[in-house]
N, C-alpha and C positions, 0 to 999 in steps of 0.2 A: 509581607512575604508573598512571593509569587508562587503560583501553583506550577508544577512541571508541565511542560508542553505536551501536546498530544502525541508527538513522536516518541517522547520518553515513555509515556504510558503505553503506547503501542508496542514499543520494544520490550517493556516489562511483561506485558501479556504474552508476547511470543516466547520470551525466556521461560516463563512459568509453564506455558504449554509444552515447550520442548523438554523441560525437566519432567513433567508428568508423563509425557510420551515415552521417554527413555526409561523412566521408572517402571511403567507398565510393561514395556518390552522385556526388561530384566526380570520382572515377576513371572512373566510367561515362560521365559527360559528356565528359571529356577523350578517352576512347576513341572516343566517337561523333564528336566533332569531328575527330579524327585520321582516322577512317574516311572521313568526307566529304572531307577534304583529299586523301587518297590517291585516291579515286574521281575527283575533279576533275582531279588531276594526270594520272591515267591517260587520261582523256578528252582532255585537252589534248595529251598525247604522241601519242595516236592521230591527232588532227587534224593535228599538225605532220608526222608521218610520212606521212600521206596527201597533204598538200600537197607535200612533198618528192618523193614518188613520182610525183605528177602532173607536177610541174615537170621532173623528169628524163625522163619519158616524152615530153614535148613536145620536148625538145632532141634526142632521138635519132631522131625521125622524119625521113624524107627530105623535102627541101624541094620536090621536083618533084611530089609527090603520088602517086608510084607505090608500090604495095604490095610488100613484100619476099616 
């Protein structure tokens, strides 16, 4: 049996390198998208908590307008 020529091995190395490079680029894009999603969810959670706090503060105030 003959071993593959140096050009075949060279081409195989380049294909593996390209596959790893594309995979790494996709992982970076997925990480960026996940970071954006987490930031949006954190902002929404902050807005919801602020709304709930304001709604609760309105309910506990006295109705006659006197300060405690």
